[in-house]
N, C-alpha and C positions, 0 to 999 in steps of 0.2 A: 591068554596062556593056552597053548596047544596041548599041554599035559593035563590040565584040569578042566579045560573047555570053558573057561570064564573070561569075560571081557573086563579088564582091570584098568584103573587109572594108576599108572606107575608100575613098579615091579610086583611080581607074584610073591607073596610072603611064603608060599609053600615051596615053590620051585626056584625062586631066586631070579636074578636079572638075566637078560639075554646077553649073549656074547656078541659084541659089536664088531663088525668088520668094516674098516675104513677104506674109502676109495683110494686108488693110487694117485699120488700128487702129480699133476701134469705141469711141466715147466711152462712159463709164459711164452707168448709169441716171440718176444725179444730174445729170450734165452735159447729158444729152438732154432733161431736163425744164426747162432754163433758158428763160424767155420770150425771144422774138426781140429785144426791146428792152433786154435785159440781156446783159452779157458778163463772163467770168471773166478776171482778170489775175493773173499771178504777181507777188507782192509781195516774196517772199524765197525763196531756195533754201538749205535747210539740209543738214546732213550726211546722207548716204545718199540724195541726190537728192530729199529731201522738199520739196515745194512748199507755200508758204504762199499761199493764194489769197484774193482779195477779189472781191465782186460789184459791178460798176459799171453805171451807167445809160448807155445809148447815145442816148437821147432824153429829153425832159422827161417826168417821171412826176408826175401830178397828186397833190395832197394828198388823203388819204382813199382811196388805192388799196389794196385788200386782196390779200394773197398767202396762199396756203395751201390746205389745211392742211399743216403740217409732217409729213413722212413719216419715221417712225422705228420702232424696235422697242420695245415695252413691256418694261421690265426693273425688277426690284426693286433692282438695283445698277447703278451707273454703271460700265460696262466701259471707256469711253474718255473721257478728260478733256483738253480743249484750252483753255488759258487765254484764247485769243482768241475763243472761241465761248460762247454762252449755254448754261447748264445748264437743261434744260426738264423739267418734270414735269406730269402730268395726273392727274385723278381718274377712275378707271374702276371701276364696280361697288363703290363705297365704299372702294376702295384707292388709294393714291398711288403712281404709277409714274413712272420716268424714261422719257423719250423718247430712247432710245439709238440712235445711228447709227454702228455699228462700221466700215462701209466705204461707198464710193460706190455699190455695187450695191444697197444696201438703203434708201437715202434719196432725197430730191430735192434740188434746187439750194439750198434754204433752209439746208442744212447748211453752206454756204460763207459765209453772212453773218456777219461779225465783230461783236463787241459794241462798243457805243459807250463811250468812256472819259469823255465829258462831254456836256453838253447841246448844245454847239455842233455836234458832229459826228453826233449822233443824228438819224437820218432815219426810223426805224421803231420801233413799239412791238410787243411780243409779248404776246399775251393768250390765255386759254383760253376756248373756247366749245364746249359740247356734247362735252366730252372730247377736243377737238382744239385744236392751237395754231396761231394765225394771226399774220401780221405785217401791219401797216397803216402807211402813210406818214403822218407828222405834219406834213409841209410839202412843197412842191414840190421835186422832186429834179432838179437840172440835169444835162445830159450830162457825162460823165466824172467824176461824183461817186460815191463809194463808198456803198453801202447799209450802214448800221450800225444795230444794234438794241439796245434795252434793254426791260426789263419795263414794262408798263402798271401803273398804281397798284395796282389790286386784285390783279393777278398777282404784283406785287412782294411784297405781303403774304403771298400763298400760298407764294411761294418763299423767304420770310423774307429778302428783299433790300432794299436801299435804293432809293428812288425818284429817278429823274433827271427833273427838271422841264424841259419844253421851252419855249423862248421862242416866243410866238405871233407870227405875221407879220401878223395883222389889226390892227384898231384897238384891240384889247384890250391893256392895259398888260402888259409882261412881268412874270412872277412873281418876287418877290424870293427869295433863297436861303432854303430852309426846312429846319429840323432834322428828323431822322428821326422824332421823337416828335410832330411837329405834325400837325394835321388837314389832309387834302387840300383844296385851295382851291375846287374846283368841286363843288357839291352839287345833285343832282336834286331839284326841288321836288315831284315826284310820289311818289318812293319813298325819298328821302333818301340814295341811293347817292352815293358821293364819287368824284371823278375828278381825275387829275393835270393835265389840260389841258382847255381849253374845247372843243377839237375832239372829244375823247372824250365829253364831256358832250353835245355836239350829236348825235353818233352814237347815244348812248344814248336821247336824247329822241325821235329818229326812230323807234326801236323802239316807244316808248310810243304814238306817233301811229298807227303801223301797226296796233297791237293795237286801238286805238279804232275 
């Protein structure tokens, strides 16, 4: 105690306890990477003060907006599984690896995006490009709308998952329900690659035009 000049174990009985000043709480790496027009919301509080988070738009996000790449650690085994998030894998050097995100200090904000349960709530598709995973919007996202993701058609095959078909908001007729065994409806006339939506086909065809 600097007032009475004594070294004490615990509080000074004469002058009382010290006033404790706490350090400022620093957001995790994942939270710091969140774009300024997105926000995190607590959707549920589980036992042990565990927060279930969702990513929401603060302003209109245009269709065909790309996010990424997803930041995670390559692993041969999935060390953390969350039923509300997508399981992601990539091809690296001929091997198939999980993109594992064990905690918020090792990933980016994309780890908080929840999976879409149906085509109505899906706003993003996940796909692999050059050994990285990206998310791209499949329709305009209005403010206060949660970003939810599912696999793109080719990536769904890679992940051995079913394909969720998105309703087009253009003058293209919505796709009817399709069984898992059926062929993807949109086919590139140049290389015969197939896509789940017309928007993905358009994006793919732009790549062809750039190469030409």
